[in-house]
Each structure stands twice: as C-alpha cells, then as structure tokens.
C-alpha positions, 0 to 999 in steps of 0.5 A: 278563850278555849284553852281557858276552859280546858285549865279551868276544868282541870283544876276543877275536876282535880277538886273533886278528886279525879286523878291526872290520868282520869282527867286526861281521858275525860278531857281527851288531852295528854296526861302531861298537859295536865300536870303542866295546867295544874302546876300553872297559877292562872297569872302564870297561865295567862302570861303562857297564853299570851307568850303563845299568841305572840311568839313564833314556832321551829314547827310553824313552817310545817303547820299546814302539812301537820294540820292537813294529816290531822285532818286526814288521819284524825287517830295519827300519833304525834309519834307518827307525825314526827316520823313523817316530819323526819322521812318527807322534810328532814326535820331533825332540829326538834324534839320529840316533845316539841312535836307533841305539844305543837300536835296537841295545840293544833289539834284543840285549835282546830278541833280534831280529837284523838282517842287512845287505845290502851292496852295492859301488859303483865311484866317479865324479867329482862333476858341475857344478852343472845338469849332469845328472839321473838317472831310474830306475824301481822297484817295491814290493809293500806292504799295504793297511789290509785286509791284501791285497797291493798292488803300487806302482810308483815313479819317482826323480829326482835332481840328480847335484850336490846329490843334491836328490830327487823321487819319484812313485808309481803303482798301475799300470805305467807308460807313456810318458806316465807318465814324461813327466807325471812328468819334468815334475813333477820339473822344476817340483820341481826349479824347472829342468831340467838339461842332461844326463838319464840313464835307465836302459834302459827301453822307456818311451822308447827302441826301441833304441840302435842302436850309439849312434844313440838310436831313441825311441819316437813319443811320447817322441821328441815330447817329446824334440824339445820340451825339447831335453835331452841323452839319455845312456842307460846300459848294463845292470849298470853302477852307476857311470853310475847308482849316484845314482839306484839309490840313490834307489830302495833308499832310497824304497823301504826307508826310505820304503815298506817296513813302510807301510800303503797307503790310496790313490794320493793319501795315499801320494804326499803322504807321500812328499813329506813324507818326501822334506822330512822324510829324503830332502831334508834328512839329510847325504848321506853322500858330500856330507856336506850336506843336499840341500836346502841345496845345491839351493838354489844348484844351482837357479840353475844349472838351464836355465828349463822354459817353459810346460806340455808339451802331451800331445795328441799323444802315441801311445796305443800306449806301454804295453810288455810282455816277450814270453816265451819261450812267446811270451805277454805279460801284461796285467791277470792274463792271458796273451795269445799272440803268433805263434810265433818272435815271441820271439828269444833274445837280443833285447829281446823288447818288445812295445807294447800297446793297450787298450780297453774290448774288444780288446787290440792287440799291436805290435813297435813303436809305428808298425807293424801289430798282430801280434796282436788279442785280445779282452779277458778279464774274467776272470783267470789265463787264456791267451788264444790265437789258434789261427793263432799256434800254427801252427809253420813248417817245422822241422828235423824236418818237413824230415827227414820229408818227405825220407824221404816222398820217399826211400821208394817206398811213401808210407804206409809212410813216413808210418806209419815217421814217425808211430812214430818221433815217438810213441815217440821225441818228445825224439829224432825228429830222431836217429832220422829221421838214422838212417833218412836214413843207412840209405836212403843206405847200403841203398837196395835194402832198406830198403823191404822192412825197413820192412814187416819192421819193421811185421810184428815190431811194431818201433818203432825207426829203429836196429831198421830198419837192422840189418833192412836189413843182414840182408837184405842178408846174406841175399841174398849168402848165396842167390847160386848158388856157381857165379856167385860162383866166376865173380864170383871169377875173372872179372877173371883172364887166362890166359896165352898159349901158343905152338902148339909148346908144345902139339904137344909134349905131345900127342907125349910130348915134353918 
C-alpha cells in the first residue's frame, strides 16, 4: 500500500512541474526510482507490486543482516552495504544496482529513511599519465570492541589520471616523519612517483607560502631535496585543486571506516588495503567510467622510478605541530600548555612545533628556533599547565592611560585610588572611564584634585561623577568672586572718551 502512495505522489509532483531530482529529495527516495515509477502505467505498477510479493530475491538470505545494519546505521549507503556483503559473506554474484534497489525496498518497508548529503565541485581538465598525485589528511571517530571511542587519522594518496588510490592510518596525530614514510609507501604501492604532488595547506610540510616561494619545514625540506618532485600547495577552500583527494578521504571515511569496529591498527590497515583492492580501486569510477586498477596498469609505465629507500636518520625530531589557540595555549595528550601572552595573532597561521620526551614538552614557533616555552609533562588529563611568566602582560592601553593620569594628578595616592575604583566598578569599560578622567583633567585642571577628594568623601565611583563635581566646583568659585571685582572685570576693557578743557569751564560757569 505504501508503494502505491509513493507512486501516486511521484506522478502528482511531476504534474505540478517538479523535476525528478526535486521529487527524489522531497520524498526521500532515489532519483532512479522516480524515473522508474514515472515510466510505469498504473497497471504496470500493479503487476510490479504483485511480482515483488511473490518472487524471491537473491539477497533474501542476507535480509536480516542488511536490516540490522540499516537500523543501527541509518545513514549507511547502499554502496557501503554492498562492500560489507562482499567482505563479510563473500557475496559477489549480485550487481551493485541490485543491492541498491534491495536496500531502498527495505528502507521503505521498515521506515528507515536516509537523507543524502550533497556537495558541489567545479570540473577540471583531466591530467596526463604520471603528471600528478594528490595528498590529503582526515580523521574519524570509530568504536572499539569494548565500545570505547577511538580517534584515527588517515593519509590518502591518489594518482590524478587513473584515480588509483592508497590510504594509510594512524592512531595518533601525524608528524612530518609519518607523512614522509607514508608517501614512500604510496610510491611503492603505485610502483613509481609522479612529476608533481599536490598538498593541502598543512603544517607538516610547509612553514609558509611566502607569496609563492615555499618555506618548507626542515624535515620535509631534506626529503624534498632527495626525491626532487614538484610541490603544488593548493589554497584553502579550493576544491578544484584537490577535489580528487578530498573525495578519497570522504570515500575512505564513509565507505570503509564508518560503522567499522576497531580492533588494532595493524588489522585495520590490512582491512583497508583489502578494501582498496575489492572496492576503492576496483569499482568503476563515476567520472572516468573505468576501473582505477585497470588504468593504473597503463599509468605506472609513465611514473618516475624511485631509487632506494629514504633514510630517516637526519629528520628533525621537532616535527609535531599544534594549533595555538586564542587563549594562548596548545593542546597535547589531553592537556593544555601555555605559551606567552601575545603569541596568538589574529589572521596568522598560529602553528607551534613541539618536541616531547618522557619528562618535558618544548614548544617552538619554528623547528630551528629556540623554544618559547618548556613545560613539565603532566601524567594526568584535562589539566592546564601554565608558566606564571606567560601571563605577565605587556603594557596595555589601559595601563598607559592609568600611568598618564598618575602623572597629571598632584596626589599619587588619590590617583591610585581613582584608577583602582574605576577598574573595580567598570571592568569592561575601564578604558572609557579613564578617558573621561583625562578629559576632566584637561578642562578643569584647577578643580580636578579637589573633585577627587570630594568624590572619595561622598563614596562615588564613576568618572562622570568626578567630571560633574569639577564643573560644580568651577561654578561655585565663580559665584564667590566679589561684585566690585566682577564690575571691574566687566568694564576693564572700556576706554573713556577724552574732552577738551573749555567744555569743563563752560559747565562750571553755567554756560552751554
């Protein structure tokens, strides 16, 4: 009955002008199913429903397993289910399309919807054989046999022409030496090296792009001089430059690793290599429409030969990187360790290099520089390890304003009291309050010192009160000036007219 409702809804939405993709998204079914339903008349669909009820299917023996997977992992894809059937039960007699339809039917029957996640990429030109390899990194949380969460890190490598892939996992964050070792393993897996290697912006290999002139870490610089491949460091948010490898990391995480139970690193890595052979490099690639392992058989003839094994003895031990957070700490093994205030800079990379032994943790801004911090390693978790010297601030704007007020005021004790009072009552607006004080000092220099004493007597706490008191004192002083002085002040600039002597004689004699 439910299929009939979906069938009718598909045709209704189509008659309203919805596209096939919109219908699929709205009804949470695949686009292929929408097309299939639209191509059926009601009578044909009725026959189709009847045939589903009567016929047995190749995957029916595995129905309970698939339903269990879908209920436990509702976001699992049909491609992932197909891979699990191959891995766990050696199911290789059915096509992937058959698995997809079977999974969709089970989702409908047991009400287990899946919401697909879409991402847009721009297309780029295909590259010639042996030209380019892309490298990227990822991480994922999986569960162990005991139900505990485990964080795993993955490095992915792909030949851009053939889409032939190699992945390698670690149970800790990657270091420069790990990247070099994994890349050497990828060269052996690919049976050669490409002319160019594309990397994401990663601190394992580059300190800075320096406007196009790469500054490599000391360890990777030595490695690069040995192998002599061309480095292309792609920009952030640039899927066209590294879209192929991003898809590999996504593929490895979602198709291989997701919902898989972790036992140990060795068996996990061996399972991933089997997955590459069975799925990752075997399935027809949706863009090139060929199997990567078949194209690789041709491309490997165009790869550069890698002579000998790379010697790791001269690699710098200072190659672990950590992000400097805005509260001027770095995170290491479950704890936070301080760096000097001001180390974090807005708009900068804010990457630190660390070196650790059994006792100490040293933090550097550059592998070849002196450490900016040295801490004793904590054996606990969740702690904040701070050097008191790291919390001593350089003179701030607030400090400068307070120092200026102290210089301007006559009584240093009153000045100290005023600054302390404003900081206490206006912690978020101290700078604004200090600016009001300096303005009052500038406008009412004769009254501001007395105003502070009056402010203390009245128990007032605002710089605005100080300013108002200074204004009142000025007005009061003006009122106390003698009246005669005010009159004199009023007429002091006036000049009496001069008269000749005969005018005064005529006035005394009564003449005119």
